[in-house]
N, C-alpha and C positions, 0 to 999 in steps of 0.2 A: 504494500500500500504506500505508494510514493507519488508525490506530485512531480510530474515530469516537465510540464510546461504550462504556462498560462499566458493568455494574450487577450487584448481588447478586440472585440469584433464589432463591426458596424451594425447598427440597428436601422438601416435605411428602409427596410421593409415595413417598419412601424408606421412611417409617414405615407406609405403607399395607399393605405385604406382611407377613403374619404367619407364613408358612411358613418353616421353617428351611432347607429345601432346595428352591428353586424348580425347576420343570420346565425342562429344557434347551430353549430355543427351537428350532423346526424350522430346519435349515440352519446351526446354530451349533455351536461346539465349546467345550470347557472348557479353561482354562489355569490351572495351579496354581502357587502360590508361597507359601511360609511358612505352610502350613496353610490357605490361602484359595483358593477357586475363584472364577473370574470367567468368564462366558460372553461370547463375541464371535462375529461371523459367521465361518463356516468358512473363507472365502477370505482372512482376514487372516493376515499373516505373523507368526511368533513368533520372536524372536531375543534374544540377550543385549543388555543396554543398552550403548549407546556414545554419546558426546557428539554431539549433532546439534541443529539448530535447525529441525526440521520434517522430515517424510517425504513421499515422493511417493506411496506406497501405504499403505493401512491396516496398521498394525503394532502388535503388543504387544511391549513391551520388558520383559525380566526383569532387574531391578537398578535402580539401581547398588548395588554391595555396600558402599560406604563413602561418607563425606562427599564430595560433589562440588559444585563451583561451576560453573554454566553460565550465561553471560549471552548472551541472544539479543535483539537489538534488535527492536522491533515489526516483525514480518514477516508475510507472507501465508501462513498455514499451508497445506500441501499436502494431505496425507491425514490420516485419523483416526489417533489415537495413544492407546495405553494404556500406562502405565508401572507395573508391579508392583514395589513396593519403592522408589517415588519418595521423595525427601526431603520432609518436611512443608513445607507452605506457610508462609513467614515473612511476618509483617506482613499488611496488608490487613484485611478484615472478620473479625469473630469468627465461628468456625464454629458451625453449628447442631448440637446434639446430637440424634442420630437412632438408631433401631434398624433395621438392614437385615438381614432374614432371621435374626433372633436375635442379631446381632452389634452391640454398642454401637459407634457411629461418630461422629466429628466431621466434619461435611460443610461444605465451602465451595464455593459454586458461583458462577460469573460468566459473563456473555455479553459478547462483544466483536463489533462489527460492522466488517468489513473491506471495502474496495472495491478495485477493480483487477481483475486477471484472475479472481480467485475470486469476489469480490462476495457474500460469505455471512456469516451470523451464526455464530460459533463458540461452542459451550458448553464450558467448562472446569470440571471438578468434581474437587476434592481430597477423598478419603475417608481419614481416619486411623482405623485400628483399633487402639486401645491394647492390647487383650488379645492381639492377634496381633503387636504391635510392628512394624506395617508401614503404609505409606501407598500409596494407589492414585491415580494421576492419569489422568483420562479427558478427552480433548480431541477433539470431533467437530463437524463442520459440521452445521447444521440443515437442510441442503439436499442433495439427491442430486447437485448440481453438484460438491460436494467429495468426493473419493475416500473411500468408507466412510461418507459422511454420509447423514442422513435426519432428518426432523423428529422430535424426541424421542429420537434414538438414544443420546445420551450418558446420559440418565436410564435408558433401557432397559438399558444395560450395567450401570450402577451398581446397579440393582435385582436383578441376578443375583448380586451378591457374597454368598458364604456360606462357612461352614466346609467343609473338604474332605469330600466324600461318603464315607461309610463303607460 
């Protein structure tokens, strides 16, 4: 379990969508938090956020509700993870300003390659929505070998972020 490389990747696809309410992908469900909807595969678990350093099954966490410090040494992530209400990413590369389905967003994306039992590239994307006062963290493997993973899945999830449907 070793981090081999990490790099900033462009989130140009985020601004490609001009619709303010994207169609719900077939077989997906919508999860809502603080006036924001995000769509994920229907089989993913949704639960309140709790301190953890990775999940075994794809999970959407709601929270944390306050300032939280969580240190996880480089580890081999298990399943895909989305945290709605994540604390903003501190340090690292400057975010790219984007518009995602009509919402102004600061987006920071990175990829890390892990070897070991998972042996996959993991895409992590932080999306901060200043007008909604929330941050969304998406971490998904780029391979179906990782639970919930698939090529381009992290970006596919990010592209579903939108204001609550009315």
